[in-house]
N, C-alpha and C positions, 0 to 999 in steps of 0.2 A: 606226357602232355600236362598233366595235373600238376607235376612237380615244376614244369616251366611255369605255369600260370601262377604258382605260389611264389616262386623266385621273383617274378616281375611285380606281383602285387605287393609284397613287403616293402620295397624301396619307395613304391608310389605312396602308400600308406604314410611311410615315414616322411616323405617330402610334403604331403598334405598335412600332416599333424604340425610339422615344424612352423609354418607360417601362422596357423591358427593359434599355436602356443606363444609365439613371439608377439602377436596382435594382442593377445589375452594379457601377457606379461605387462605390454606397454601400458594397456588400459588400467591394470591393476596398480602399476607404479603411479600413473596419474591420479587415480581415485585415492591412493593412500597419501599422496602429496596433498591433495585437498582437504583429506581427514585431518591430516597434521596442522594444516593451516586453520581449520575450524576449532580444532583443540586449542591452538594458540590464541584464537578468538575468544574461546570460552575462557580461557585463564585471564585474557584481559578483561572480560566481562565480569568476572569474578572480583578483580580489583576494582572495577568501576562500581560494582555492586556494593562493595565495603565502602567505597567513598559515598555513595549514595545513602547507605545505611547511616553513616554517621550525619550526612546532611539531614535525613529524616528525624534522627534523633534530636538534632539541634532545632528542627522545626518544631518538634513535640515540645521541647523546652521553651521555645518562643511562645507557642500556642498557650501552654500552661500558664506561663508569665502573664500574658495578655488576657487570658481568662479571669486570673486573679485581679489584674488591674480594672478589668470591666466590672468585676463584682463591687469592688471598692467604689468606683465611681457611680454604680447604680445606687449603692447605699447612701452616697453623698448626695446624688440627686433626690431621693427619698426625702432626706432631711431637708434639703433647700425647699422642696415643693411644700412640705410641712410648714417650715417657717414662711413661705410666701403666703399660704392659706391663713396662717395666724396674723400676719401683718395686714393683709386685706381685710380680715375681719376686724382688726383693731382700727383700721382706716375707716371702715364704714360706720363704726361705733363712735369714734371722735367725730365725724361728719355730721351725724345725727345729732349729737350732744351740742354741738356748736350751732346747728341750725336751731335748736330749742332755745339755746341762750340768746341768739340774735334776736328771735321773736320777742322774748320777755324784755331785753334791753331796749328794743325799739319801741315797745308800748309805753315803757317808763319814760323814755326820752320824749315821746309825743306828749305825755301828761305835763311834763316839765316845761316843755316849750309853751304849752297852753297857758300855764300858770305864770310864766315869765312875761309873757305878752301883756298881762292885765296890769295897768299903773297902780300905784296906791291910791290916787284919788279915785278911781273907777271901783277899787276894792271896797273903799268906804261907802260908795253910793250904791252897791249892789243890794238887791233885795235880802239876801241872807243877813242873819244878825251877826253881831260882832264875835260871838262864840264860834260860828261856822267859819268865819274869816280867820280867826286865830288858829282854829283846827287845821285848816289848809296850809297856813304858814308853818305850823309846826311839822306837818307831814312832808312839806318841801324841804325843811330843814334836815329832817332824819333821812329823807330818800336820797339826797345827793351824795353822802358818804358811802351808802350801800351801792348806789349806781356805780361810783368810782371804784369801788372793790370788785364788783362783777365785771366792769370793763377791763380792770387789770387781769382778772382771771380768764377773761375771753381772749386777752392778747396772749397769755401763757399758753392756753389751750391751742390757739392759732399756731404759736411757735412749735408745740409738741406735734401738731399735725403735719407741719411742713417737715420736722426731723423724721417722722414716721414715713411719709412719702418718699424723702430722700433715701431711708433706708430700704423701702421697697423697691424702689428703682435700682439699688446696688444690688439687691438680692437678685431681682430678676435678671440683671445683667450677668451674675455669677452663675444662675442657673442656665441661662442660655450658654454660656461658655461651657460649663459642664456637660449640657446636652451635646454640643458640638463636640467635645473631647470624647465622650462616649460613643458618638457615632462614628468618629475615626477610628476608635479602637475596634469596633465591630467590623469596618471596612477593612482595616489591616488583618484582622483574625480571619475574615473570609478569603483574603487574598492568600494567606499562609496555607490555609486549608486547601485551596485550589492548587497551590504549588506542590503540597504534599501529594494530592491524588495524581497530578500530573507525572511527577517522578516515580510514583508506583507503577502507573500505567505503562510508562516507557520502559521501565526494567523488566516488568512481566512479559511485555510483547517481545522484546528483544531476545529474552530467554527461551520463549516458546519457539520463536523462529529458528534460533540457533540449534536447539534440541532436535526439531524436525529435520533439519538439513543434516545433521550428524547421524540420525538414524537412517536417512536415505543413503549417505556415502558408506555407512557400515554394511548395509545390504548389499549395495553394489560390489564392495570389497569381497564379501563373503561368496557371491554368485561367481566373480571372477576366479577366485582361489578354486572353487569346485570344478569350473569348466577347465582350468590348466590341469588339475589333477586328474580328471577324466580323460582329457586327450593324452596325456602321458601314459596312463594306464593302458589306454588302447593301443599306443605305438608299441610299448614293451611287450603287450601281449601277441601283437601280430609278429613282432621279431622273433620271440620265444618259440610261437607256432611254426614259423617258418624253419627256424633251425632244428626244432624237433621232427618236422616231417622230413626234412633233408637227411637227418641222420638215420631215421627209421628206413627209408628209402635205400640208403647206402648198406645198411646193415642186412635188410632183405636180399638185395642184389648179390652181397658178399656171400650170404650163407644160403643162397637159393638151393645148393645141391644137398644140403643138410636141413631139409625144411622142418623135419620134426623137431631137431635140436634148436632150430632157429625160432620155431614157435615157442618152444619150451623157455628159452632164454628171453625171448621178446615178452612172455608172460611174467617172467620174473622182473625183467626190467620195468614193464608196466607197473607192476605191483610195487617196486621200489620207488618208482616215480611218483605213484599214487600217495605213497606213505610220506615222501618227501614234500609233495604238495600239501598234505594235511599237516605235517609238521610246520611248514612255513605258514600256512594258514592259522595254525594255533599260535605261532610266534606274533603273526601280525595282530591277531585279535588281542592277544596279552598285551602288545604296545599300544593298541588303541585304548584299550582298557586303562592302561597305567597313564597314557596322555589325558583321558577324561577325568581321572581321578585327580591329577595334577591341576587340571583346568578347574575343577570344581573347587579344590582347596584354594587356588587363587582367587577365584570368584568371592568364595566365603570370606577370605582375608580381606578382599577389597570392600564387601559388604559391611565387615566389621569396622574397618578403617571408617567408612563413610558415616556409619552409625556414630562412631566416636566425635568425627568432625561435626555432625548434627547436633550431638549433645552439648559440645563445646560452644557452638554458635548459640543454641538456646540459652545456655548458662549466661554467655556474654550479653544477650539481649535483655534476659531477666535483670541482671546487674545493671545494664544501662537505664532500663526502665525505673528501678528501684534509685539509682542516682539522680534521674530526672525528677522523681517524685520528691526526693529530700531536697534538691535545689530550689524547688518552688518557694517563692517569698512569702506567701500565705497560702494555708491549705484552704481545701474547699469548705463551704460552710456546713456544719454538722447539727445534727438533732439528738441530744442526749449523748454525745460523744461520737455519733456515727456519722460518717460523710455523706451528704447528700448531693444528688447531681445537679442542683440548681439553689441559687438563694432565693429566699422568699419567706412568706408566713405560713406556718403549718396550721391548716384548717381542719384537717381530719387525721386522727392517730390510729395507730393498729388496734383493732378490736371495736372501735367506735362505730356508731351507725353513720353511714355516709348519706349523701343527699337523695340517693335512690331507695333508702330504707334498709339497705343491706348491711350485713357486718364487714367492715373493711379489712381486708388481708394485707394491706400495706399503709402508705401515708399519702396524704395529698397536700401538695404546697402550692400557695397562690403566689405567682411570680410577676415580674415585669414583662411586657410585651417585647419580644425580640431577644430576651435574656439567654445567654450561652449555657448549653447543658454539657456537663462534662462527665467522665467515667468515675463512679465512686470507688472503684478499684481496678487494678491492671487485670486484662483478661482478653478474651477473644470475642468478636462480634458473631453470633450465633443466628440472629434474625435481624432483619432491617426493612420496614415496609409498613404498609396499611394492614390491619388486622380487624375484621368484622366491624364492631361498633366503637373500637378504641382509638381510630384514626392511625396516625403513624406511631409505630412502637419500636422499641429497640430491646433486644434480649442479650446481655452480655454473660459469657461463661467465665467464672473465676476458679481459683484453685480450691481444693478440699471440698468439692461438691456444691458450691455455691453458684447461683444464678441472679441476675439482676433483670427486673422488667421494668422499663421506662416508657410510660405512655403520655399522650396529649401533647406530641411534638408538632413544631410547624414546619421544619426542614431537617432532613437527616444529612450529616457530613461524613459519613462512613459507609462501609459496605461489609457484607458477611465474609468471614474468614479473615478480616483484619484484625491485627493485635493492636491494643490500646494501652496506654499507661495510666495510672491513677492520675486524675485531674486533667487529662487530655479532653479538648473540646471535641464532641461528637455529634452534636446537633445544637439547634436553636429552637426557641418558643415561637408561637404564633405571634405576628406583628401587630396585633390589635387587641384592644381590651386588656383585662388583667386575666391571663390565662391559668389554668391549673395543671400541674404536672403530678402524675400518680407514679409513685416509686413502691414497687414490691421486692423483697429480698426472700428468696427460697434457698433452701439447702436439702439436697437429696430429693428434690421434687416437692417438699412441704414448705408452705409459706411461715416465715419466722419474723418476728418483731424487729424491723429496720434499727430501731433505737438501741437494741442490744449490740447491733454491729456485727462484723466479721468475727468469727471466733467464739460466738456463743455455743454453749454445750449442746450437742445433738438432742433433739427432742425438747429443749427449752425455748423460751422466747414466745410462747404462744399467746400471751397476754399482755 
């Protein structure tokens, strides 16, 4: 009866396992097709990423050029405003001089008019003596040429004042045009910065979504393969068990008369079967070990290749940043040969006493409202945001242990983790007054004199 049940259960188990295996195989095939589609999409995204990287590099180049043009226009506007101030001072001085001259000439003209209205007969009959009358005539004769000369000088001064006012009007128009050009450049620079950030966000979001989708598909594929392997193993074990029991039953029935010999032979056969099973198990474990070693070797080779590819990409990015820095028409302003993040007037040097009475560990630069702030050297953004009493600050990590700290900003146009090229706009100053930018350079955590620049010997530049 037991043999009959085993004979019936083995085909049933095989029939049950077959639909499950087929369903799992179809599901695995579908998941693998989706995984291949996502891999193709990943390759396409890589190509798009390369195109976006090129566009980002082009945008960096444009931003660097616009930043340089903005600095040139800011300097030109400073000169024009200085010229306007001088012309306005000259205009006020000339106007005051002319007002004084007009008063003096008006007094002389009044005296001459009063003398001219007295007829000769009346002059003879006046109570003054002849000497006084003669003195008045002589005074009248000497005053007329002087009055004519001063009138000519007044005419020339009026002409000069008119020319000064014309020059002042022209300079004001030129300054207005320069301010408008500067505003247009700043607006264009803000648009390019927004475009740069939009491209970065778009690429990062799509890469993250694709990575998550491929991770889910890989997990599904692994689960389906394990399910198929387990069903197939159960089916083979059931078939082998049924065949083994049937053979054992036939052997027992055939040798029923020779029970002792049959038991001995059965024991020997069981021992041989056990050894065979152990040998197969050892071979299976050896095969699994070899497969695991091959898989580990393949993963190691893939990791090494990925590391080489990342190194190549990093080298290409560094070369692109260097090329962008070299293509810039005018480098950023410098103090003692050291590039500074913004143009302006140096008010506090390294080691001097600042306005709070402390020894300055960096430099302070007075700049224009809304001026563009650029990276003094290529690197990565380590911190971007408000910090205690310093307001908005940026910390940029450079090579060879250097860090830049930039404080006093009005707006930050980058984010933590972003890589920036030398001269690339990263922030703007406050839009009112004459703001101060604080720039501190550190190497291996110690502040050094920014005027000595990058590459100062370690331990130097402290004064």
